[in-house]
Each structure stands twice: as structure tokens, then as C-alpha cells.
C-alpha positions in Angstrom: -63.0 -59.8 47.2 -64.7 -57.0 49.1 -63.9 -56.2 52.7 -66.1 -58.3 54.9 -66.8 -58.4 58.6 -64.8 -61.5 59.1 -61.7 -60.0 57.7 -59.7 -57.6 59.8 -57.8 -54.5 58.7 -56.3 -54.2 62.1 -52.5 -53.8 62.1 -49.9 -52.0 60.0 -49.9 -52.2 56.2 -47.0 -51.2 54.0 -47.8 -49.6 50.6 -46.1 -51.5 47.9 -45.1 -49.6 44.8 -43.3 -49.8 41.6 -39.6 -48.7 42.1 -40.3 -45.8 39.6 -43.1 -44.4 41.7 -42.4 -41.3 43.8 -44.7 -40.6 46.7 -44.7 -38.6 49.9 -44.2 -40.0 52.4 -41.4 -42.1 50.9 -42.3 -45.3 52.8 -46.0 -45.1 53.5 -47.4 -47.4 56.2 -51.0 -47.2 57.4 -52.2 -48.6 60.7 -55.8 -49.5 61.4 -56.3 -49.7 65.2 -59.2 -49.1 67.6 -61.4 -47.3 65.0 -58.5 -45.0 63.9 -56.3 -44.8 60.8 -52.8 -43.6 61.2 -50.3 -42.7 58.4 -46.6 -43.2 58.9 -43.5 -42.5 57.0 -41.9 -45.8 57.8 -41.7 -45.4 61.6 -42.6 -41.8 62.1 -46.3 -41.0 62.5 -47.6 -38.3 60.1 -51.3 -38.1 61.0 -54.2 -39.9 62.6 -57.8 -39.9 61.5 -60.5 -40.7 64.0 -62.2 -43.2 61.7 -61.4 -46.2 59.5 -62.6 -45.7 55.9 -63.3 -49.2 54.5 -64.7 -48.0 51.2 -62.6 -49.0 48.2 -60.4 -51.5 50.1 -60.5 -55.0 48.8 -58.7 -58.1 50.2 -56.7 -60.0 47.6 -55.7 -62.4 50.3 -55.6 -62.0 54.1 -52.3 -60.2 54.0 -52.6 -58.1 50.8 -55.0 -55.3 50.1 -55.9 -53.3 47.0 -57.3 -49.8 47.3 -59.0 -48.2 44.3 -58.9 -44.5 44.2 -59.5 -42.3 41.1 -58.4 -45.0 38.6 -55.2 -45.7 40.6 -54.7 -49.2 42.1 -52.7 -49.0 45.3 -51.5 -52.2 47.0 -50.7 -52.8 50.7 -49.2 -55.8 52.5 -49.8 -56.6 56.2 -46.7 -56.3 58.3 -46.2 -59.7 59.9 -43.7 -60.7 62.7 -40.4 -61.9 61.2 -39.7 -65.6 61.9 -36.2 -66.0 63.3 -34.1 -67.4 66.1 -31.3 -64.9 65.4 -30.5 -61.6 67.0 -30.5 -58.4 64.9 -26.7 -58.3 65.3 -26.3 -62.0 64.0 -28.5 -61.2 61.0 -26.5 -58.1 60.2 -23.4 -60.3 59.8 -25.0 -62.5 57.2 -25.0 -62.0 53.4 -27.7 -63.1 51.0 -28.4 -63.1 47.2 -31.9 -63.2 45.7 -33.5 -62.6 42.4 -36.9 -61.0 41.7 -38.1 -60.8 38.1 -34.6 -61.1 36.7 -33.2 -58.4 39.1 -30.4 -59.7 41.2 -30.1 -58.2 44.7 -27.1 -58.7 47.0 -27.8 -58.1 50.7 -24.8 -57.1 52.9 -25.8 -55.0 55.8 -24.0 -51.8 56.9 -21.4 -51.9 54.1 -20.9 -49.2 51.5 -22.1 -50.6 48.2 -20.9 -47.9 45.8 -17.6 -48.1 44.0 -14.5 -47.5 46.0 -13.8 -43.7 46.3 -17.3 -42.6 45.6 -17.9 -41.3 49.1 -14.8 -39.0 48.7 -16.0 -37.9 45.2 -19.5 -37.2 46.4 -18.2 -35.7 49.7 -20.6 -37.7 51.8 -20.2 -40.4 54.5 -22.2 -42.9 52.5 -23.6 -43.3 49.0 -25.5 -46.6 49.1 -26.1 -48.9 52.1 -28.4 -51.6 53.1 -29.5 -51.6 56.8 -31.5 -53.9 58.9 -34.4 -52.0 60.6 -37.4 -53.0 62.7 -40.9 -51.8 63.3 -42.2 -53.8 66.3 -41.7 -57.5 65.5 -41.2 -57.0 61.7 -37.6 -56.8 60.4 -36.9 -54.9 57.1 -34.1 -54.7 54.5 -33.9 -50.9 54.1 -32.1 -49.5 51.1 -30.4 -46.1 51.6 -29.1 -43.7 49.0 -27.1 -40.7 50.2 -28.2 -41.3 53.8 -32.0 -41.4 53.0 -34.2 -44.5 53.1 -35.5 -45.1 49.6 -37.1 -48.5 49.8 -37.8 -51.3 52.2 -38.6 -55.0 52.0 -40.2 -56.7 55.0 -38.5 -59.9 56.0 -40.8 -62.9 56.5 -38.2 -65.4 57.7 -34.4 -65.4 58.2 -32.1 -68.1 59.3 -28.3 -68.4 59.1 -28.7 -69.9 55.6 -31.7 -68.2 54.0 -33.8 -65.1 53.8 -37.4 -64.8 52.7 -38.7 -61.3 51.8 -42.1 -60.0 50.7 -43.7 -56.7 49.8 -43.2 -56.7 46.0 -45.6 -54.7 43.8 -46.2 -57.7 41.4 -45.7 -61.4 41.4 -43.8 -63.2 42.7 -44.8 -61.6 46.0 -42.4 -63.7 48.2 -38.8 -64.4 47.3 -36.2 -66.7 49.1 -32.5 -66.2 48.8 -30.4 -68.5 46.7 
């Protein structure tokens, strides 16, 4: 469905991509606000344009966009406030497992996930870690490799027993922990 006057682009939108896709910035987020478009690399602003270009943007639903450009389909999800009654510190103490398209993901925040001894072999402080991060009222599961953020999943809802994430390139677009 085409962009219409009753649908708002206002807010921040995360580009969702296939895990094999390499792009700069690594975690592109665009913000539409007050007639301007800003590009971020996750939480660091890269540039701002003095206009909003609505051409080639199509709403799939109110929180998912498709942008067609030179035969490339690019998808964005709107960043929504995370629903939770927990503090960030409480969430970081929890562990979750979920599956997406037969890929199993274990979420344990701030713990080294590589094999024991890998940090010494690689001569680095960390090899793989998952961190809880925030942009405004949206929480993220952030995947780090060798100290660099490689991917993020926005958290829709988190309780002491479950975690719901979104921002996947293809269906299912929302996944809840087991």
C-alpha cells in the first residue's frame, strides 16, 4: 500500500536486513521528524536532510515499511517503546531462548559466549557478547563480535519469564522466547 496522508512516517525506523548483508552504517536507523530525515548508525547521527522524501516508501503495515530503490527492496520497522515493568539491570540478569526459522538463539547478557580460552587466543577482551542497549524507550538485544556491534533486535516486550523481539527480515516478524 502506498504512503498516504493518514499514515505517518514520524519516528525512528530500523533497517532490517538479511544477516549476510553488509552495509554502512552497520545498524542503519532513519528518523523522520519535523520535515527532516536523519540517518543514524544505531545511536550516532550520521547526517540530516532538510526534507522527507516519501517517494518509493510503501507501508506494509503501520510499523513496517518497504523502500524500492534500483531493484533493491529495503525494509524498515518502526521502533516502538518496549513494554516492561523491569529495570534494565533486572533484564540483564535474565536468560532467554528463542527460535527463528530453525535458528536457535540463546540470550545471556554481558557474558562471553565464545569457547573458554578464546579471548586469550584472540588476544582480546571479548570475542562474542550480547548486550542490552537502549535508544529512547526502545530496548535492544545487541550482538557484538570482537567488541563491535554487528546486529540488533528490538525488544517489543519483556517480563521475568518471556521476551518478545521483532525486526526480522522475513516472517515470522515477531518471536517470543520459549
